DOMAR-710662 format. One line per 2 residues: number of its first residue (from 0); for each residue x, y, z of N, C-alpha, C. Coordinates in pm, 1 decimal, decimal comma. Atoms other than C-alpha are relative to their C-alpha. Example, Ala and Ser with C-alpha at 12.3 -4.5 7.8 and 13.67 -1.06 7.14 Angstrom:
0 = 89,0/-119,0/0,0/1230,0/-450,0/780,0/90,0/120,0/0,0  -82,0/-119,0/-6,0/1367,0/-106,0/714,0/-77,0/109,0/73,0
# end
This chain:
0 = -104,5/56,5/-80,0/20031,2/15682,0/-14026,8/-25,5/-149,2/30,6  18,0/147,3/-14,3/20087,4/15313,5/-13989,7/31,3/-34,8/148,9
2 = -4,9/21,3/-143,1/20027,0/15182,1/-13640,4/-30,3/-154,5/23,7  53,2/124,0/-62,7/19997,5/14852,3/-13445,6/-38,4/31,5/138,5
4 = 45,0/-27,2/-136,4/19797,9/14865,1/-13135,3/7,6/-124,3/90,3  -5,1/106,7/-98,3/19882,9/14645,8/-12837,0/-83,9/39,2/120,9
6 = 119,9/-21,9/-85,0/19580,3/14621,2/-12607,6/-33,0/-105,0/96,5  54,1/97,4/-88,0/19424,7/14459,2/-12314,3/-156,4/28,6/21,7
8 = 144,4/-53,1/4,5/19060,0/14521,4/-12404,3/-99,7/-88,4/93,2  104,4/56,8/-87,3/18810,6/14451,5/-12124,7/-138,4/35,5/-34,8
10 = 122,8/-55,8/32,1/18527,3/14599,3/-12315,8/-128,2/-85,6/16,4  125,0/84,8/-13,4/18284,4/14311,3/-12278,6/-12,0/-55,5/142,7
12 = -0,7/40,0/-147,5/18339,3/14286,6/-11900,9/-50,5/110,0/83,8  46,8/-90,2/-93,8/18144,3/14467,8/-11637,9/111,6/46,4/93,5
14 = -99,1/-46,0/-81,4/18377,1/14688,7/-11436,7/133,1/21,6/-68,5  -131,5/-17,5/83,4/18645,1/14687,1/-11707,1/1,0/128,8/-61,9
16 = -23,1/-126,3/61,1/18784,1/15000,4/-11834,8/-44,6/1,1/-147,8  42,8/-4,7/140,0/18619,0/15105,2/-12171,5/101,3/65,1/-93,5
18 = -81,7/-82,4/90,0/18913,1/15307,8/-12302,3/67,1/-71,8/-115,1  -54,9/78,5/112,0/19064,3/15031,2/-12503,8/-96,9/-14,8/-120,2
20 = 100,9/7,5/103,6/18740,3/14981,3/-12689,6/-11,6/125,9/-77,7  5,3/-117,5/61,1/18711,8/15350,7/-12764,2/118,8/34,8/-83,5
22 = -126,4/-15,6/82,6/19073,8/15367,5/-12883,7/3,7/-80,0/-119,1  7,9/93,8/111,4/19029,8/15066,3/-13106,0/-97,9/58,0/-112,7
24 = 94,9/-46,9/94,4/18717,2/15209,5/-13260,1/34,8/127,3/-72,1  -46,2/-126,4/61,7/18861,8/15557,6/-13316,1/112,2/-27,7/-97,3
26 = -104,0/36,7/95,6/19176,6/15411,8/-13469,7/-33,4/-70,3/-132,8  57,8/76,0/106,8/18987,8/15179,0/-13689,3/-72,8/83,5/-106,4
28 = 81,7/-86,7/78,6/18775,0/15456,9/-13825,7/65,4/128,9/-28,7  -70,7/-121,6/33,9/19041,0/15724,8/-13856,1/64,4/-1,9/-145,9
30 = -65,8/-13,6/136,6/19135,3/15826,9/-14213,4/146,4/34,2/8,2  -141,6/-38,4/-19,2/19471,3/15935,9/-14076,4/86,7/-122,9/41,9
32 = -69,3/112,5/-55,9/19560,0/15590,0/-13938,6/-19,1/-121,9/-89,8  12,0/135,8/48,8/19639,6/15255,2/-14100,1/32,0/-100,2/101,1
34 = -24,9/96,8/-112,2/19593,1/14984,6/-13840,6/55,2/-121,1/-62,7  -62,0/118,7/59,8/19840,9/14720,2/-13944,5/-23,7/-125,7/75,7
36 = 36,9/122,3/-69,4/19733,3/14487,5/-13667,2/-34,0/45,6/145,6  28,9/-25,4/-143,2/19610,7/14457,3/-13306,3/54,9/-123,1/68,3
38 = -55,7/103,4/-78,5/19801,7/14253,2/-13054,8/-56,1/7,8/138,9  73,3/0,7/-118,1/19642,3/14148,3/-12738,1/102,0/-59,0/117,1
40 = -84,3/35,8/-117,8/19822,1/14132,3/-12395,9/-87,2/-17,7/125,2  73,3/18,2/-120,0/19707,8/14010,1/-12058,0/8,1/135,5/74,9
42 = -1,8/-131,3/-73,0/19608,0/14303,6/-11823,4/-124,3/10,2/74,5  125,3/-28,3/-62,5/19268,9/14430,3/-11744,5/-85,1/-135,2/3,3
44 = 62,8/138,2/9,8/19145,7/14075,4/-11844,3/113,8/-93,3/-50,7  -94,4/98,4/58,6/19338,8/13756,7/-11930,9/4,5/20,4/-155,3
46 = -27,3/-21,0/128,0/19477,9/13755,3/-12280,6/-108,8/-75,4/-79,3  117,0/78,2/63,3/19221,4/13491,1/-12381,1/-127,7/83,5/-17,3
48 = 128,6/-84,2/-3,9/18932,5/13715,1/-12288,3/17,6/126,0/-90,5  -24,4/-114,8/76,9/19092,7/14018,6/-12447,7/-1,8/-32,0/-151,7
50 = 8,0/34,1/139,6/19137,9/13835,7/-12779,2/-136,0/-21,8/-45,8  138,8/22,0/39,2/18772,9/13728,5/-12774,3/-70,1/135,0/-7,3
52 = 67,1/-138,2/3,9/18659,6/14093,9/-12700,6/42,1/62,5/-133,9  -32,6/-66,0/132,4/18870,3/14234,8/-12985,8/-52,0/-61,6/-120,3
54 = 51,1/71,8/113,7/18765,2/13960,2/-13221,6/-148,7/37,3/-28,2  140,5/-46,6/21,1/18402,4/14053,8/-13159,4/-17,8/139,1/-41,2
56 = 7,5/-144,7/30,3/18469,0/14416,1/-13188,0/24,4/10,1/-157,6  -32,3/-2,8/139,6/18634,1/14367,9/-13524,8/-110,2/-38,3/-91,2
58 = 115,4/53,3/66,8/18346,8/14162,7/-13643,8/-117,2/99,0/-6,1  112,5/-97,6/-11,0/18090,2/14422,5/-13526,7/21,2/117,6/-92,4
60 = -32,6/-116,0/78,3/18281,5/14694,0/-13713,7/30,5/-35,4/-138,7  -30,3/38,0/133,3/18326,1/14486,8/-14026,8/139,9/13,3/-39,1
62 = -146,0/-18,4/22,1/18704,0/14502,3/-13992,4/74,1/-122,9/22,4  -77,0/124,8/-16,1/18803,0/14136,5/-13998,3/121,2/-3,1/-85,3
64 = -118,5/-9,7/83,7/19067,0/14242,9/-14247,4/126,5/35,2/79,6  -115,3/-42,7/-84,2/19285,8/14372,9/-13963,9/48,5/-114,5/80,9
66 = -61,6/115,9/-71,4/19521,1/14104,7/-13829,0/-17,7/24,3/155,4  17,0/1,7/-138,6/19454,5/14015,9/-13469,0/81,2/-120,2/59,6
68 = -79,0/103,8/-55,5/19699,0/13825,3/-13257,0/4,0/-1,3/148,5  -6,2/5,6/-150,8/19695,8/13708,0/-12899,0/146,3/-10,3/42,1
70 = -137,8/-2,6/-41,8/20008,7/13769,8/-12702,9/17,8/-72,2/138,0  -43,1/56,6/-121,7/20172,3/13694,8/-12374,2/-120,0/-21,8/98,9
72 = 109,3/33,4/-90,7/19936,0/13510,0/-12130,5/35,7/38,4/138,1  -48,1/-40,1/-146,1/20134,3/13608,0/-11812,8/101,5/119,4/-12,8
74 = -102,6/-115,6/-0,7/20340,2/13908,1/-11712,0/140,0/-69,1/21,1  -144,4/48,7/-8,9/20722,0/13868,1/-11716,7/30,2/-26,9/146,6
76 = -4,3/17,0/-138,8/20716,1/13898,7/-11339,2/-118,2/-66,1/59,5  115,5/71,8/-37,3/20497,5/13627,7/-11192,7/-60,4/64,3/132,6
78 = 56,7/-69,4/-112,2/20439,5/13849,5/-10883,3/-86,1/110,6/-37,1  88,1/-110,7/47,1/20242,1/14087,5/-11109,5/-125,8/-58,1/-55,4
80 = 137,5/54,7/34,4/19946,2/13854,7/-11172,3/-108,0/84,4/53,5  114,0/-93,4/-48,6/19621,3/14050,6/-11137,7/-48,4/-73,6/122,3
82 = 52,8/50,6/-123,9/19498,6/14011,5/-10784,8/-146,4/-47,7/-21,3  139,5/50,7/5,0/19180,3/13799,3/-10757,2/-96,6/100,1/45,7
84 = 97,7/-92,4/-55,2/19010,6/14065,6/-10551,7/-19,9/114,9/-99,4  13,4/-102,3/113,9/19067,7/14314,9/-10843,4/-98,9/-43,9/-100,6
86 = 85,1/54,4/96,1/18881,9/14083,9/-11073,2/-139,9/-53,1/50,5  128,3/55,4/-62,6/18608,2/13956,6/-10842,9/-119,3/80,7/-25,4
88 = 108,7/-90,4/20,7/18398,7/14262,6/-10909,2/-53,8/-5,3/-139,3  30,5/-0,7/139,9/18384,9/14195,4/-11278,4/-77,7/-125,5/-37,3
90 = 76,9/113,9/44,2/18120,6/13973,8/-11433,7/-7,3/8,3/-151,8  -17,3/3,4/140,7/18154,9/13871,6/-11799,3/-142,6/9,1/-54,7
92 = 118,5/-11,2/73,6/17881,8/13964,1/-12040,1/11,3/-103,0/-110,3  -27,9/108,3/83,9/17898,5/13623,5/-12211,2/-79,5/5,7/-129,9
94 = 80,3/-2,6/113,2/17616,1/13686,7/-12449,5/67,5/88,7/-109,4  -65,9/-82,2/95,4/17834,4/13953,0/-12613,9/137,8/-46,1/-36,1
96 = -137,0/40,4/21,7/18179,3/13800,8/-12588,7/28,2/-146,7/33,9  -31,1/140,6/-13,7/18173,2/13429,2/-12605,1/147,0/-22,8/-32,4
98 = -141,1/21,7/10,6/18533,0/13281,6/-12590,9/21,9/-38,7/-158,6  -53,3/34,4/132,9/18708,6/13264,8/-12935,6/143,6/-32,9/13,0
100 = -137,7/37,7/-15,3/19032,0/13078,3/-12958,5/73,5/28,2/-131,5  -79,2/-25,1/116,4/19301,4/13191,3/-13193,6/53,5/-130,0/-54,9
102 = -50,1/125,9/78,2/19417,5/12951,0/-13455,4/143,8/40,4/-65,1  -129,0/-7,7/58,7/19772,1/12901,4/-13582,3/80,2/122,8/41,5
104 = -79,5/-112,1/-22,5/19970,5/13226,4/-13616,8/-72,1/112,0/84,9  84,2/-91,7/-83,8/19684,7/13416,0/-13450,2/33,0/4,1/151,7
106 = -35,6/11,7/-133,8/19822,3/13300,1/-13119,6/142,7/46,3/28,8  -146,3/-38,4/-20,1/20168,9/13458,7/-13163,4/15,0/155,9/-28,5
108 = -7,7/-152,9/15,9/20151,9/13843,2/-13116,0/144,8/34,5/-11,5  -125,9/-49,5/-7,0/20517,1/13871,2/-13036,7/73,8/-23,9/-142,5
110 = -50,9/22,3/135,4/20636,4/13712,9/-13370,1/-60,4/86,7/-104,0  67,0/-98,1/95,9/20381,4/13927,8/-13560,0/59,3/133,8/17,9
112 = -67,3/-131,2/-26,5/20519,6/14235,7/-13391,3/144,6/3,9/-64,6  -144,1/2,3/50,6/20884,7/14145,4/-13478,7/-9,5/-4,8/-148,6
114 = -5,4/14,5/143,1/20804,4/14042,7/-13830,9/-50,8/129,4/-74,4  61,4/-123,4/69,8/20592,4/14355,7/-13919,5/97,1/110,1/24,7
116 = -95,2/-106,2/-20,3/20832,9/14600,6/-13755,7/126,7/-10,4/-78,8  -125,0/16,7/59,9/21149,4/14454,0/-13890,6/-18,6/3,7/-154,6
118 = 21,9/10,6/135,0/20993,6/14425,7/-14237,0/-17,0/146,0/-60,5  22,0/-135,1/27,3/20918,8/14806,1/-14230,5/73,5/91,8/95,5
120 = -68,7/-77,6/-97,9/21193,6/14972,9/-14034,0/-23,2/142,9/-6,1  15,9/-145,9/-3,3/21116,9/15325,0/-13917,3/-128,7/48,3/-55,8
122 = 135,7/-39,2/70,9/20756,7/15315,1/-14072,0/-116,8/-31,5/92,5  110,3/32,9/-73,1/20537,2/15171,8/-13794,8/4,5/47,1/142,9
124 = -6,5/-48,0/-133,9/20443,1/15338,1/-13464,5/-79,5/-105,3/81,5  77,1/92,6/-99,1/20340,1/15108,4/-13164,6/-78,4/92,6/84,7
126 = 90,4/-66,8/-92,3/20041,3/15231,8/-12974,5/-29,7/-100,0/110,6  13,8/97,7/-110,2/20048,0/15054,2/-12636,4/-100,0/53,8/103,4
128 = 109,0/-38,2/-94,3/19729,0/15077,5/-12428,7/-23,4/-97,2/100,6  7,1/99,5/-104,8/19796,5/14790,9/-12196,6/143,5/-24,6/61,3
130 = -135,4/29,5/-44,2/20096,9/14639,1/-12006,5/95,8/-27,5/-106,5  -106,5/4,4/108,8/20417,9/14619,5/-12201,9/63,9/-138,4/-14,7
132 = -46,7/128,9/9,0/20468,1/14250,4/-12183,1/39,9/-50,5/-152,8  -24,4/35,1/140,2/20439,5/14183,6/-12562,5/125,2/69,1/-49,2
134 = -109,0/-86,5/54,4/20677,1/14468,6/-12631,0/141,0/-40,5/53,7  -130,7/36,9/-60,5/20942,0/14369,8/-12375,6/41,8/-141,3/-53,3
136 = -44,5/143,2/45,0/20931,7/14002,4/-12505,0/46,4/14,7/-148,1  -56,1/-27,6/133,6/20977,4/14135,0/-12862,9/141,5/48,1/5,7
138 = -137,9/-59,0/-7,4/21275,3/14337,3/-12760,4/101,6/-103,7/41,1  -88,9/99,7/-53,5/21429,5/14048,5/-12571,5/31,2/-119,2/-111,0
140 = -25,7/101,0/108,6/21375,9/13804,1/-12872,0/72,7/50,3/-122,6  -54,4/-58,8/117,1/21494,9/14037,8/-13144,9/76,0/120,3/27,5
142 = -92,5/-113,1/-26,8/21802,2/14264,9/-13108,4/-33,8/126,2/-86,1  23,5/-108,0/90,7/21682,4/14467,3/-13408,2/-137,4/70,4/12,5
144 = 136,7/-51,6/-3,3/21327,5/14530,1/-13307,8/-12,8/141,3/44,8  9,9/-123,6/-54,7/21355,0/14829,5/-13085,7/39,8/116,8/-103,2
146 = -52,6/-103,3/89,0/21566,1/15029,2/-13338,1/-87,7/13,5/-127,9  78,1/-5,9/120,9/21314,9/14944,2/-13619,1/-138,3/70,2/23,2
148 = 122,3/-57,9/-31,1/21018,8/15090,8/-13436,8/6,7/156,4/-20,3  -13,5/-147,0/24,8/20928,7/15440,7/-13561,9/-13,9/79,8/135,5
150 = 33,4/-63,6/-127,6/20778,6/15556,9/-13229,7/-90,4/-90,5/81,0  100,8/69,1/-89,2/20599,1/15426,9/-12931,1/-78,5/111,8/77,7
152 = 89,4/-89,4/-72,4/20294,4/15608,5/-12795,4/-60,8/-96,8/108,1  50,8/86,7/-106,2/20204,1/15462,7/-12452,4/-101,8/65,8/96,7
154 = 98,3/-44,5/-102,7/19901,5/15492,1/-12220,5/37,9/-65,1/126,9  -28,5/48,0/-145,2/20020,5/15450,5/-11859,2/86,0/99,1/81,1
156 = -75,1/-89,4/-93,6/20194,1/15601,3/-11571,2/-84,1/97,1/70,4  55,0/-116,1/-71,7/20117,5/15873,4/-11327,5/107,7/88,7/54,9
158 = -99,6/-110,4/-37,7/20300,1/16194,2/-11244,4/-56,3/80,7/125,5  52,0/-99,3/-92,8/20085,7/16431,8/-11044,0/-110,7/-48,8/90,1
160 = 109,3/53,6/-90,7/19842,8/16203,0/-10863,3/32,8/-145,2/40,2  -25,0/132,8/-40,2/19824,7/15866,2/-10690,8/-33,2/-106,3/-105,8
162 = 21,1/120,0/93,9/19833,7/15533,1/-10881,5/-132,1/-55,8/25,8  126,6/70,1/-15,5/19531,9/15322,9/-10935,0/15,0/-141,0/50,5
164 = -23,1/145,2/-46,4/19693,9/14988,3/-10818,2/69,8/3,9/129,4  -68,7/-23,4/-121,9/19929,5/15111,8/-10543,4/7,8/155,9/16,9
166 = 4,1/-155,2/-9,8/19973,3/15466,2/-10404,2/100,9/64,0/-100,7  -96,6/-57,5/95,0/20257,9/15517,4/-10656,9/-6,5/-65,1/-136,0
168 = -12,6/57,4/125,7/20178,7/15297,8/-10950,7/-137,4/-16,1/-66,7  119,6/14,8/93,2/19933,9/15298,1/-11242,8/2,8/-136,6/-48,6
170 = 13,7/138,5/32,3/19800,3/14956,5/-11348,9/95,1/-42,9/-118,7  -66,9/57,7/111,7/19959,9/14924,6/-11693,3/158,8/-8,3/26,4
172 = -144,7/-6,2/-36,4/20315,5/15013,1/-11568,0/30,4/-91,8/117,8  -27,3/98,2/-117,9/20276,4/14808,3/-11243,6/-13,2/-139,9/-52,7
174 = 21,1/129,1/53,5/20153,6/14507,1/-11441,3/122,1/-56,2/-56,8  -124,5/38,9/69,1/20462,0/14485,9/-11663,3/68,1/125,9/-49,1
176 = -61,8/-125,0/38,5/20690,2/14798,0/-11675,5/90,1/-24,5/-109,5
# end
């Protein structure tokens, strides 16, 4: 199955959720999946930090062949910026994830998503494990994008329990629904 993963990987940050790291490692090592690319969105960490984290993970796994693109730096709703108090408990492990800046097209996840999906209509599944800012931006930029996506598998939301950011909202959907 061909997939693109849209992620907010906080794996190099103390207090950051490790699930994105595990999901990326599992997908990259699965014989059933072809990871067409990884796009980074702001969320658990700023997009700049998430890009560096994913860059280092790909290097450690020997998977620099997988396209990596940094996406939206801010949520669509400016009122959804991560609260400083939420991030204050996190301390970067700089010896593991020094900052890496994307170059050229590596800084444009939304164009990458649109180009890849439109070039292969009905063939690529989006796996979103962070806020949906990159996806929403792609939909607003390209009227053909949504119809060309094979499927979307999302991690987010809550049904039978309280949210983790407000009593009713889970972080990924609160950040950019």
